[in-house]
C-alpha positions, -999 to +999 in steps of 0.1 A: -450+388+292-480+366+287-514+368+303-506+337+324-476+355+341-500+380+356-523+353+371-514+346+407-523+313+423-541+316+457-530+290+482-553+272+506-550+284+542-529+256+556-503+256+528-501+294+530-494+293+567-468+265+562-450+285+535-453+317+556-436+298+585-407+287+562-404+323+549-399+336+585-374+308+592-354+316+560-353+353+570-342+348+606-305+357+601-309+383+574-339+396+555-375+407+560-410+393+553-437+417+542-473+408+548-502+428+534-539+424+540-566+439+518-604+436+515-613+421+482-643+405+465-621+387+439-644+400+412-638+427+386-654+461+389-678+453+361-689+421+378-694+440+411-715+467+394-737+440+377-742+423+410-751+456+427-776+466+400-792+431+402-795+434+440-772+405+447-750+408+479-712+409+473-692+387+496-660+404+506-629+384+516-595+392+530-567+389+505-534+382+522-501+384+505-466+377+519-432+382+502-396+380+512-384+398+481-378+365+462-410+346+465-446+359+468-475+338+482-511+348+486-544+334+500-580+345+505-598+342+538-636+342+540-657+352+569-662+316+580-625+308+583-612+341+596-611+331+633-592+299+627-568+318+604-563+347+628-554+323+656-529+304+635-514+336+620-510+352+654-492+321+667-468+322+638-461+359+643-454+355+680-431+326+674-410+344+648-407+379+661-379+370+685-353+391+666-370+424+674-352+447+696-370+463+726-375+500+723-358+523+748-385+541+767-381+574+784-386+576+821-422+586+828-411+610+856-386+628+834-410+633+805-435+657+823-406+677+837-393+682+802-427+693+789-429+719+817-397+736+805-411+738+769-443+757+778-440+794+771-452+819+796-477+844+784-462+878+776-476+910+791-482+937+766 
C-alpha cells in the first residue's frame, strides 16, 4: 500500500450532501449508512503543539465521514458554515429515515403499577 492510498480526499459541502443523499437512496431497500462526526483541527499533533507554544489559536473543525460499506466520503465543516450544513443535513436525514419502525411503548399507567410490585418491603428484625 502506497502513501497515496492513505490520503483521503475531503469533498466540499454541497458535493458531500449530494453523495450522502445518493448513499441513502441506494440503501433504501437493503443496507445501512453510517455517519460519524469528530472534532478535528486537520493538523498533526506536532503542528498543534508548535501552534500552542507560539500562542497561535487552533481552529477546530467538524470532520464528517459517511460510508455504506462500499464507498466512504468525508468533508470538513468550519464554524462559519455549520448552520447551513446542519440545516441541509437534517433535511436529508428527515427525508430518508422513512424505513424506521416505530418503537412499541409500554402503557404509562401499567408501568408504575409494575414498579410497585417490584419494591421490597422492609423486613422486621
